[in-house]
N, C-alpha and C positions, 0 to 999 in steps of 0.2 A: 504494500500500500504506500502511495506517495502523497505527501503534503508539502506545502511551502510554509516555512516559518521565518520569523524575524526576531533576532536577538539584539536588542539595542544597547544594553548596558552590561557591565561586568556582573551585576546581580542577576540579570536575566540568564546569562550563561551559567552561573552557579546554580540557580534554581532549576534550570532545564536539565543540567547534568545530574543533579540530585534526583529529579523525577525519573529520568531514563534509567538510572542505576538501580532503581527498585524492581525492575522487570528483567526476566531471564532472556527474553528475545533480543536479537540484534537490531540496532538502529544505526543507519549511516546518514551522514550529512554530506551533500554534494554541492560544491560551488565551482562552477566552471569545469575544469578537468581534474579537480582534486576531490577525493572522497576520504572522509575520516570517520572513525568510530564516535558516535554521539555520546559515549560514556567517557570520552577522553577530553578533559577540560583543555589540555595543551593542544590537542588536535583541533578543537573548535577555534581556539585563538589563532591558529595558523590560517584560518579562512578569512575572506573579506566579509566582515560583519556589517558593512555599510549597506548591503543589499540583501534581499531575501535569499534564503538557502533552501534547497530542495532536501527534504527528509524522506528517506526510504525505510519503512518498517518491515521487518522480515517475519511477520506474524499476522494472521488474519483476525485473531481474537484480541484486539488491542483497544477495545472501547474504553476501558478504565484509564489506560495511558493517555488516549486522545482527550478524554475529559479533563485529566490532570494538567495537560499542557495547552488547553484551548486558548489561553491568553497569548500564546506565541504563534498560533496558526493564522496565516493571512488570508487563506482561501475561504 
């Protein structure tokens, strides 16, 4: 499942990583030609956070996760 997210501040990144880390499935963030593990705070900071980032969730049963991060989803 793919969504587009926006992480505007350092606190947004920290809160997003804390939310993703609670779940067992993999989540990737893709910006241009770069893809990083969404559970890696250092990886996220290596992306261009000034524009929306594509998020790919590798699980179909992710309703709780999406509800938890709904403030970051731009679509």
